[in-house]
Every structure is written in structure tokens, then in C-alpha cells.
C-alpha positions as CSV (number, residue, x, y, z in Angstrom):
1,X,93.8,76.6,90.6
2,X,90.8,76.2,92.9
3,X,87.4,77.3,92.4
4,X,83.7,76.6,92.1
5,X,83.5,76.9,88.3
6,X,82.6,73.3,86.5
7,X,85.6,72.4,84.8
8,X,83.9,72.4,81.2
9,X,83.2,76.0,81.4
10,X,87.1,76.8,81.9
11,X,88.2,77.1,78.4
12,X,91.8,77.5,77.4
13,X,93.0,77.8,80.8
14,X,96.8,76.5,81.6
15,X,96.4,74.7,84.7
16,X,98.1,71.4,85.9
17,X,95.6,70.6,88.6
18,X,92.0,72.2,89.2
19,X,90.5,71.8,92.5
20,X,86.6,72.1,92.3
21,X,85.2,73.5,95.4
22,X,81.7,72.5,95.4
23,X,79.9,75.4,97.0
24,X,78.4,78.6,96.0
25,X,78.8,80.1,99.6
26,X,81.4,82.7,99.6
27,X,81.9,82.1,103.5
28,X,82.1,78.3,103.1
29,X,84.4,78.8,100.2
30,X,86.8,80.9,102.0
31,X,87.0,78.6,104.7
32,X,87.9,75.7,102.6
33,X,90.4,77.7,100.7
34,X,92.2,78.5,104.0
35,X,92.2,74.9,104.8
36,X,93.5,74.2,101.3
37,X,96.4,77.0,101.8
38,X,97.3,75.5,105.0
39,X,97.5,71.9,103.5
40,X,99.3,72.9,99.9
41,X,101.5,75.7,101.4
42,X,101.8,77.7,98.0
43,X,104.2,80.4,97.5
44,X,101.6,82.8,95.9
45,X,98.0,83.2,95.6
46,X,96.1,85.0,93.3
47,X,92.5,85.8,93.4
48,X,89.9,87.6,90.9
49,X,89.3,91.4,91.7
50,X,85.5,90.9,91.6
51,X,83.0,91.1,94.2
52,X,83.4,87.5,95.3
53,X,87.1,87.7,95.0
54,X,87.8,90.8,97.2
55,X,85.3,89.5,99.8
56,X,87.1,85.8,99.8
57,X,90.6,87.2,99.8
58,X,90.0,89.6,102.6
59,X,88.6,86.9,104.8
60,X,91.9,84.5,103.9
61,X,94.1,87.1,104.5
62,X,92.8,88.4,107.9
63,X,92.3,84.7,109.0
64,X,96.1,83.8,108.2
65,X,97.4,87.2,109.1
66,X,98.8,87.8,105.7
67,X,99.3,90.7,103.5
68,X,97.3,91.4,100.5
69,X,97.5,93.6,97.7
70,X,94.0,94.6,96.0
71,X,93.3,95.5,92.3
72,X,96.6,94.7,90.7
73,X,96.9,95.4,86.8
74,X,99.8,93.3,86.5
75,X,101.9,90.8,88.4
76,X,105.7,89.2,87.8
77,X,108.0,86.8,89.6
78,X,111.5,88.1,90.4
79,X,114.0,86.1,92.4
80,X,111.0,84.2,93.7
81,X,109.0,87.0,95.1
82,X,105.5,88.0,93.7
83,X,106.0,91.6,92.4
84,X,102.6,93.3,92.3
85,X,101.8,96.5,90.1
86,X,98.8,98.6,91.6
87,X,97.6,101.9,90.3
88,X,98.4,104.8,92.6
89,X,97.3,108.4,93.0
90,X,94.2,108.3,91.0
91,X,95.7,106.1,88.4
92,X,98.4,108.4,87.7
93,X,101.2,106.2,88.5
94,X,101.6,102.6,89.1
95,X,103.2,101.2,92.3
96,X,105.5,98.3,92.5
97,X,104.6,96.1,95.6
98,X,106.3,93.2,97.2
99,X,105.0,91.3,100.1
100,X,106.7,90.6,103.4
101,X,104.5,87.5,104.4
102,X,104.2,84.1,102.7
103,X,102.3,83.2,100.7
104,X,101.9,86.5,98.8
105,X,98.7,87.2,97.9
106,X,97.2,89.5,95.3
107,X,93.8,90.3,93.7
108,X,94.1,90.9,89.8
109,X,91.4,92.6,88.0
110,X,89.5,90.6,85.2
111,X,90.4,91.9,81.9
112,X,94.0,93.1,82.8
113,X,95.6,89.7,81.2
114,X,95.5,88.6,77.8
115,X,94.2,85.1,77.1
116,X,96.4,82.4,75.7
117,X,94.3,79.7,73.9
118,X,95.4,76.3,73.1
119,X,95.9,75.0,76.8
120,X,93.8,72.1,78.7
121,X,93.2,71.7,82.6
122,X,95.2,68.7,83.7
123,X,94.0,66.7,86.9
124,X,90.7,67.7,88.4
125,X,89.9,67.1,92.0
126,X,86.5,67.5,93.6
127,X,86.1,68.5,97.2
128,X,82.8,68.8,99.2
129,X,82.5,71.7,101.2
130,X,80.8,72.0,104.4
131,X,78.0,74.7,104.6
132,X,78.7,78.1,106.0
133,X,77.0,79.1,109.4
134,X,75.8,82.2,107.5
135,X,72.2,82.4,106.3
136,X,71.3,84.4,103.5
137,X,68.3,86.7,104.2
138,X,67.8,88.4,100.8
139,X,69.4,88.7,97.4
140,X,68.8,91.6,95.0
141,X,69.7,90.9,91.3
142,X,71.2,93.4,88.7
143,X,68.2,94.5,86.3
144,X,68.0,92.5,83.3
145,X,69.0,95.5,80.9
146,X,72.2,95.9,82.3
147,X,74.6,92.9,80.9
148,X,77.7,91.7,82.6
149,X,80.6,93.8,81.4
150,X,83.5,91.3,81.4
151,X,82.6,89.3,78.5
152,X,80.8,92.0,76.3
153,X,82.4,92.8,73.0
154,X,80.9,96.2,73.2
155,X,80.5,98.5,75.9
156,X,79.0,101.9,76.3
157,X,80.2,104.1,79.0
158,X,78.7,107.0,80.5
159,X,79.8,109.9,82.3
160,X,78.8,113.4,84.1
161,X,77.5,114.3,80.6
162,X,74.3,112.4,81.7
163,X,72.5,114.4,84.3
164,X,69.4,112.8,85.1
165,X,68.7,108.9,85.6
166,X,66.0,109.2,83.0
167,X,68.5,110.4,80.4
168,X,69.9,106.7,80.5
169,X,66.9,105.3,78.9
170,X,67.7,106.1,75.0
171,X,71.3,104.8,75.8
172,X,69.9,101.5,77.3
173,X,67.9,101.0,74.1
174,X,71.0,101.7,71.7
175,X,72.8,99.2,73.9
176,X,69.8,96.6,73.5
177,X,70.2,97.3,69.6
178,X,73.9,97.0,69.5
179,X,74.1,93.9,71.9
180,X,76.1,96.1,74.4
181,X,76.5,96.5,78.0
182,X,76.3,99.8,79.8
183,X,78.7,101.0,82.2
184,X,79.7,104.1,83.9
185,X,82.2,106.1,85.7
186,X,82.1,106.3,89.6
187,X,80.2,109.5,90.0
188,X,77.2,107.9,88.1
189,X,77.3,105.1,89.9
190,X,77.4,107.1,93.2
191,X,74.2,109.0,91.7
192,X,72.7,105.9,91.6
193,X,72.0,106.0,87.9
194,X,73.8,102.5,87.5
195,X,74.1,99.5,89.8
196,X,77.5,99.2,91.2
197,X,78.5,96.2,89.3
198,X,78.6,98.4,86.1
199,X,81.1,100.6,87.3
200,X,84.4,101.1,85.1
201,X,87.8,102.3,86.4
202,X,90.2,102.2,89.3
203,X,87.6,101.3,91.8
204,X,85.2,99.3,89.5
205,X,85.9,96.9,86.6
206,X,88.8,96.5,84.1
207,X,87.2,95.8,80.8
208,X,88.6,94.6,77.3
209,X,86.1,94.8,74.7
210,X,86.6,95.1,71.0
211,X,84.7,98.6,71.1
212,X,84.2,101.2,74.0
213,X,81.8,104.1,73.3
214,X,82.7,106.8,76.2
215,X,79.4,109.1,76.1
216,X,80.1,112.4,78.1
217,X,83.3,111.0,79.9
218,X,85.9,113.6,80.6
219,X,88.6,111.2,80.6
220,X,90.3,111.1,84.3
221,X,93.0,108.6,85.0
222,X,90.8,106.6,87.5
223,X,88.4,105.9,84.8
224,X,91.0,105.4,82.0
225,X,93.0,102.9,83.7
226,X,89.8,100.8,83.6
227,X,89.7,100.5,79.7
228,X,93.4,100.5,78.8
229,X,93.0,96.9,77.1
230,X,89.9,98.3,74.9
231,X,90.9,97.2,71.3
232,X,89.1,100.4,69.7
233,X,87.7,103.6,71.8
234,X,85.4,105.9,70.6
235,X,84.6,109.0,72.5
236,X,81.8,111.6,72.4
237,X,82.1,114.9,74.3
238,X,81.0,118.6,73.7
239,X,84.4,119.9,75.0
240,X,86.9,119.4,72.0
241,X,89.8,119.4,74.8
242,X,88.4,116.7,77.1
243,X,91.0,114.5,78.3
244,X,89.4,111.3,76.9
245,X,90.4,112.1,73.3
246,X,93.9,111.4,74.2
247,X,93.1,107.9,74.8
248,X,90.5,107.6,71.9
249,X,90.9,106.0,68.5
250,X,88.0,108.1,67.3
251,X,86.7,111.4,68.8
252,X,83.0,113.0,67.9
253,X,82.6,116.7,69.1
254,X,79.0,116.9,69.8
255,X,75.9,116.2,72.2
256,X,76.0,112.7,73.3
257,X,72.2,112.5,73.1
258,X,72.2,113.5,69.4
259,X,74.9,110.8,68.7
260,X,72.8,108.4,70.5
261,X,69.8,109.1,68.3
262,X,71.6,109.1,65.2
263,X,73.5,105.9,65.9
264,X,70.2,104.5,66.8
265,X,68.6,105.5,63.8
266,X,71.5,104.1,61.7
267,X,71.5,100.7,63.4
268,X,67.8,100.2,63.1
269,X,68.1,101.0,59.1
270,X,71.0,98.6,58.8
271,X,69.2,95.7,60.8
272,X,66.3,96.3,58.5
273,X,68.0,96.1,55.2
């Protein structure tokens, strides 16, 4: 495994050797990874399907003239070949893909694989990485009220039941009380209501929280594929025949804002007691 995360932060990772690439620049990381692939000649290379992983994997694939399957929901090895499973047709089916080039490369969505505790990293090698020739001009962070989706035990998802950006405020307040992250469907992100990093679904993040609360979400395939590993799904929608209820453990047919206000009051009372 190669990465730029300090080894002590990688708990329960089954890894014989970890190569620490000491850089935070994606361009420098990609260049060093290309050299490492040429040096080690691996059969398979799997990247995380996050912002950095997509950028780096694309650069590596283009530089080495390799195929790349993006956003896999599962991988397997058959007869020495990497079988890559990728949602297709809006998430309505899963395609089975095998690359023709070596190393075979894919990006896999964070949250799609279950962790297996009890392992430790073996040998650790540190590599100094030359700086990239690209200079960062500016950096715009995600607003602090939006917690990262990947490690949140509770996630509140927002759909087109929210019609104005101002209507997000009580939901953000509820998330603060519950210690939850707020995510949304692609339309909500496209409207500019939420940062792109908070998108859940086929073209966003795949998550596996203990509790997912779906507010005003219809339940299209391209969103549901991103919550397939949520342990418990609670859906709130005014339409009793909304598809989201097919994928929910609990369903509430009511106005989402009434639900949010009621849950806020209950949570505050519980905290006070």
C-alpha cells in the first residue's frame, strides 16, 4: 500500500508493506506513484474513489496509457484478473468489467468494503517526494457546519423536499444536536444548497453510517446505491408510495420540516434530562 497518511493513523489495515509518500500535493504524489508502479510492476492498482483518488488515478492512467474503471462498488480476482463491478444505467444494474491493460486499475468507493479489525501494518518505507511544478493559487474549505460524510455514525440526507437553501438551516441545527453529518442528492448539490463534497450516491460518496435519515428523498437508484451499507435507514416523505420506503427500515409519512422540528425538541429535552 502507498499513501501519504501517517502509519499510526491507519488502524486495522492488513498490509505487508506501507510506502509513505511524503507530500500533500496531488501532482507530486501522482508523479511519484507512476515511478513506483514502473519500479514494482504490480498486477493491480486500486485507488479510493474520492476527490484526490480520482485526480491521481486519472493522471496515472493517462501517463501510463492504462485502462481505469471508476467508482467500483466491489472487486474480485478470477484467474489472475481483476474483476471490477461498477453501477450502470443510473444504478439499476451492476456491470462486470475486466481491463485489457496491466496493471489493471480501478477506483473503489469509500464505505463499500467492510473493515476487518485485528491486522497490523508490516514494513514501513518512507520516500521523499520532489515538489510539483504546479503552484496552488487559492483554497476554499468546506464550511464548518458540514461534517465529513465518511466517518459519521449518523447522516441526514436531504432531497428535493427542500426547495430553498434557507430551509436547510433547521436541518443543520438538528445535525448539530445529533452530532450528524448532512449530505444530499445530486439535484440538491447542483442547486448549490450543499457543497459538492456532501453529495451521496452514484456520482457522489458511498456511505455506511449506523443511521441514515432520508428527508424528502424520492429514492432513485443513483442515490440508493450510495447508502446500500447504511445499517439503519429512516425515511421521511409526504408521498406514501415514494420508492425510498422500499429501502428503509422505518418510514414516516409526514412533512419533513414537522419531523425535523419534532425531533429537535425531543433531542433537546433528552439532553436536558
